[in-house]
C-alpha positions as CSV (number, residue, x, y, z in Angstrom):
1,X,-149.8,-75.8,50.0
2,X,-149.0,-73.3,47.2
3,X,-150.1,-74.4,43.7
4,X,-147.2,-75.0,42.0
5,X,-145.6,-76.7,45.3
6,X,-144.5,-80.0,43.8
7,X,-143.8,-78.2,39.9
8,X,-140.0,-77.3,40.4
9,X,-139.1,-81.0,42.4
10,X,-141.6,-82.7,39.9
11,X,-139.4,-80.6,36.5
12,X,-136.4,-81.8,38.9
13,X,-137.1,-85.2,38.5
14,X,-138.2,-85.7,35.1
15,X,-135.3,-83.9,34.2
16,X,-132.5,-86.1,35.8
17,X,-133.8,-89.4,35.3
18,X,-134.8,-89.0,31.7
19,X,-131.3,-87.1,31.2
20,X,-129.6,-89.7,33.0
21,X,-130.8,-92.6,30.7
22,X,-130.3,-90.3,27.7
23,X,-126.9,-89.6,28.2
24,X,-127.0,-93.3,28.5
25,X,-128.1,-94.1,25.5
26,X,-126.0,-91.7,23.7
27,X,-123.4,-93.1,25.0
28,X,-124.7,-96.4,23.1
29,X,-125.3,-94.7,20.3
30,X,-121.0,-93.6,20.6
31,X,-119.9,-96.9,21.4
32,X,-120.9,-97.8,18.0
33,X,-119.6,-95.0,15.9
34,X,-116.6,-94.7,17.7
35,X,-116.1,-98.6,18.1
36,X,-115.2,-99.1,21.3
37,X,-114.4,-102.7,22.4
38,X,-117.0,-104.6,23.7
39,X,-115.3,-106.1,26.5
40,X,-114.9,-103.2,28.6
41,X,-116.9,-102.4,32.1
42,X,-118.1,-99.5,31.4
43,X,-119.7,-101.0,27.4
44,X,-121.1,-103.7,29.5
45,X,-123.4,-101.6,31.9
46,X,-124.2,-99.4,28.4
47,X,-125.3,-102.4,26.8
48,X,-127.7,-104.1,29.6
49,X,-129.3,-100.9,30.5
50,X,-130.0,-100.2,27.0
51,X,-130.3,-103.9,26.0
52,X,-134.2,-104.5,26.5
53,X,-135.6,-101.9,24.4
54,X,-133.2,-101.7,22.2
55,X,-133.8,-105.6,21.3
56,X,-138.1,-104.2,21.3
57,X,-137.2,-101.5,18.7
58,X,-135.0,-103.9,16.6
59,X,-138.0,-106.5,15.9
60,X,-139.5,-103.3,14.3
61,X,-136.5,-100.6,13.6
62,X,-133.8,-102.7,11.0
63,X,-130.7,-101.3,11.5
64,X,-129.5,-98.7,8.6
65,X,-125.6,-99.4,7.1
66,X,-123.7,-99.5,9.8
67,X,-126.4,-97.3,12.1
68,X,-128.2,-99.3,14.6
69,X,-131.9,-97.4,14.2
70,X,-133.3,-99.2,17.0
71,X,-131.2,-97.1,19.4
72,X,-131.4,-93.7,18.1
73,X,-134.8,-94.3,18.2
74,X,-134.9,-95.0,21.5
75,X,-132.9,-91.2,21.9
76,X,-135.4,-90.1,20.4
77,X,-138.4,-91.1,21.7
78,X,-136.7,-91.1,25.4
79,X,-136.0,-87.5,24.8
80,X,-139.8,-86.7,23.1
81,X,-141.1,-88.4,26.6
82,X,-139.1,-86.0,28.7
83,X,-140.1,-82.9,26.6
84,X,-143.6,-83.9,26.8
85,X,-143.7,-84.2,30.6
86,X,-142.0,-81.2,31.0
87,X,-144.4,-79.6,29.3
88,X,-147.2,-80.9,30.7
89,X,-146.2,-77.9,33.6
90,X,-146.2,-75.1,30.7
91,X,-149.4,-73.3,30.8
92,X,-149.1,-72.5,27.7
93,X,-149.8,-75.4,24.7
94,X,-147.4,-76.8,22.5
95,X,-148.0,-78.4,19.1
96,X,-145.8,-81.5,17.9
97,X,-143.4,-79.3,15.8
98,X,-142.6,-77.2,18.7
99,X,-142.1,-80.4,20.9
100,X,-139.5,-82.3,18.3
101,X,-138.1,-79.0,17.6
102,X,-137.4,-78.9,21.4
103,X,-136.7,-82.7,21.0
104,X,-133.7,-82.0,19.0
105,X,-132.5,-79.2,20.6
106,X,-132.1,-81.3,23.5
107,X,-131.1,-84.3,21.5
108,X,-127.9,-82.3,19.6
109,X,-127.0,-80.4,23.2
110,X,-126.7,-83.4,25.1
111,X,-124.2,-84.9,22.5
112,X,-122.4,-80.9,22.9
113,X,-122.3,-81.4,25.5
114,X,-121.3,-85.6,25.7
115,X,-118.2,-84.0,24.0
116,X,-117.1,-81.3,25.4
117,X,-116.9,-83.3,29.3
118,X,-114.9,-86.0,27.3
119,X,-112.3,-84.0,25.9
120,X,-112.0,-82.1,29.3
121,X,-112.0,-85.1,31.1
122,X,-109.0,-87.1,28.7
123,X,-106.9,-83.8,29.1
124,X,-107.5,-84.2,32.8
125,X,-106.6,-87.7,32.7
126,X,-103.7,-87.3,30.5
127,X,-102.4,-84.9,33.3
128,X,-103.3,-87.1,36.3
129,X,-102.6,-90.6,34.9
130,X,-99.6,-92.7,35.3
131,X,-97.6,-93.8,32.8
132,X,-98.6,-97.3,32.2
133,X,-101.3,-97.7,34.4
134,X,-105.1,-98.9,32.7
135,X,-108.6,-96.7,33.2
136,X,-110.8,-98.5,32.0
137,X,-112.3,-94.9,30.5
138,X,-109.0,-94.1,28.6
139,X,-109.6,-95.5,25.4
140,X,-113.1,-95.0,25.6
141,X,-112.4,-91.7,25.6
142,X,-109.9,-91.2,23.2
143,X,-111.7,-93.7,20.7
144,X,-114.1,-91.1,20.7
145,X,-112.2,-88.3,20.4
146,X,-109.9,-89.6,18.0
147,X,-112.6,-88.2,15.4
148,X,-112.4,-84.6,16.1
149,X,-108.9,-84.2,17.4
150,X,-106.9,-85.7,14.7
151,X,-108.0,-83.3,12.5
152,X,-107.1,-79.9,14.4
153,X,-104.1,-81.5,14.7
154,X,-103.1,-82.1,11.5
155,X,-103.8,-78.5,10.7
156,X,-102.4,-77.1,14.2
157,X,-98.5,-76.3,13.7
158,X,-96.6,-78.1,15.9
159,X,-96.2,-76.2,19.2
160,X,-93.2,-78.1,20.7
161,X,-95.1,-80.9,22.7
162,X,-97.9,-78.9,23.2
163,X,-101.4,-79.9,22.2
164,X,-104.0,-77.3,21.8
165,X,-106.7,-79.6,19.8
166,X,-108.8,-80.1,22.6
167,X,-108.7,-76.4,23.2
168,X,-109.8,-75.9,19.3
169,X,-112.2,-78.8,19.8
170,X,-114.4,-77.3,22.8
171,X,-114.1,-73.7,20.9
172,X,-116.0,-75.3,17.3
173,X,-118.2,-77.4,19.8
174,X,-119.6,-74.3,21.5
175,X,-119.6,-72.3,18.2
176,X,-121.4,-75.1,16.4
177,X,-124.1,-75.1,19.5
178,X,-124.1,-71.2,19.3
179,X,-125.5,-72.1,15.2
180,X,-127.2,-74.9,15.1
181,X,-129.3,-74.4,18.5
182,X,-131.0,-71.1,18.0
183,X,-132.2,-72.4,14.5
184,X,-133.9,-75.2,16.6
185,X,-135.5,-73.5,19.1
186,X,-136.5,-70.8,16.9
187,X,-139.8,-69.9,17.9
188,X,-138.7,-69.1,21.6
């Protein structure tokens, strides 16, 4: 067997498993920010998957205003652990500051991806969802995207029923990502 035979599969598993859990924890943060309905089935899944570590962290980390700092710390710890495990496969030793920068870049990228995906999903659902039908994801995505899309809708001129605010928001998110990510990954 070559020296790095299991390296790629191990990196893949670390990235996927930690990435999925980071998405769930990030959705819990968004859930609080967007004030999702507690009884929604997706919200219940998010709470059940993250409740044990959040409950443990809440014993040591109090809330800060309306922000649940325990959930934010859980996301930071999960992302940092992911970056640390991935860096173990890197022949170049990384110091704590670089690992923390990579952690922040990973979290930032995650939120950009989540908001971009949710906007795309909202647009697709608006095209294909039959009028009067209920999809439990629709109100969640709508309340998540509303703070981003509402100001854009107010600035755009009336296009005769054509809503270009999702396109403008996606372009803005990508531009924001292109401006911020290089600052977080400067040493590389």
